[in-house]
VEXTIDO-514114 format. One record per residue (C-alpha): x, y, z. Coordinates in steps of 0.2 Angstrom, whole numbers, padded with zeros to 4 digits, always signed. Example, Ala and Ser with C-alpha at 12.3 -4.5 7.8 and 13.67 -1.06 7.14 Angstrom:
+0062-0022+0039
+0068-0005+0036
//
This chain:
-0042+0166+0399
-0034+0154+0412
-0051+0152+0420
-0060+0148+0404
-0047+0135+0400
-0048+0127+0417
-0067+0126+0415
-0065+0118+0398
-0053+0105+0404
-0064+0101+0419
-0079+0099+0408
-0070+0088+0396
-0064+0077+0411
-0082+0075+0416
-0088+0070+0399
-0074+0057+0398
-0078+0050+0415
-0097+0049+0410
-0092+0040+0394
-0080+0028+0403
-0095+0024+0415
-0106+0020+0401
-0093+0008+0393
-0091-0001+0410
-0109-0003+0412
-0110-0010+0394
-0096-0022+0397
-0104-0028+0413
-0121-0032+0404
-0114-0037+0386
-0128-0036+0373
-0127-0039+0354
-0127-0025+0341
-0132-0028+0323
-0123-0017+0311
-0132-0018+0294
-0122-0005+0284
-0108-0016+0278
-0104-0004+0264
-0100+0011+0276
-0082+0011+0282
-0088+0020+0298
-0096+0003+0302
-0079-0005+0302
-0071+0009+0312
-0085+0007+0326
-0084-0012+0325
-0066-0012+0328
-0067-0001+0343
-0082-0010+0351
-0073-0027+0349
-0056-0020+0355
-0064-0013+0371
-0076-0028+0373
-0091-0017+0374
-0103-0028+0365
-0105-0043+0354
-0107-0038+0335
-0116-0045+0320
-0111-0037+0303
-0124-0040+0289
-0116-0040+0272
-0110-0051+0258
-0092-0058+0258
-0088-0046+0244
-0094-0031+0254
-0085-0036+0270
-0069-0039+0260
-0069-0023+0251
-0075-0011+0264
-0068-0020+0280
-0050-0021+0273
-0038-0015+0286
-0050-0017+0301
-0049-0030+0314
-0067-0037+0315
-0062-0055+0318
-0073-0055+0334
-0089-0051+0324
-0101-0063+0317
-0104-0060+0299
-0121-0064+0291
-0123-0065+0272
-0141-0060+0270
-0143-0069+0253
-0134-0085+0256
-0131-0090+0274
-0146-0098+0282
-0136-0104+0297
-0130-0087+0301
-0147-0080+0299
-0153-0093+0312
-0139-0087+0324
-0144-0069+0321
-0162-0073+0325
-0158-0082+0340
-0146-0069+0347
-0159-0056+0346
-0172-0066+0355
//
C-alpha cells in the first residue's frame, strides 16, 4: 500500500512539473487565444486562470449581454471583448492579432 501511494505521488509530481514547464514556455512566447463560446461559464473560468497566470492574451467573442450574464463574478478585465454584431473596431483588432 505504501509503495502504491508513493508511486502515485511521484507520478502526480511529474505531471505537475510537466504542466508548469508548459505554462512557463507559454508565458515566454505569449500568444493570443480567441474564446468564442461566451455563453459557457467554463470560458470565463479558463479566461480568469489564463489571465491571472499571464499565460496568453485573450479575446472573448460575445455580446455585452452575454459577457455580463455569463461572466459575472469572473475577473476577465485583461481580455479583449469583441461584439461580433456591432463592434467593427474590435473585429479589426481581432483580425490583426491573428495575423
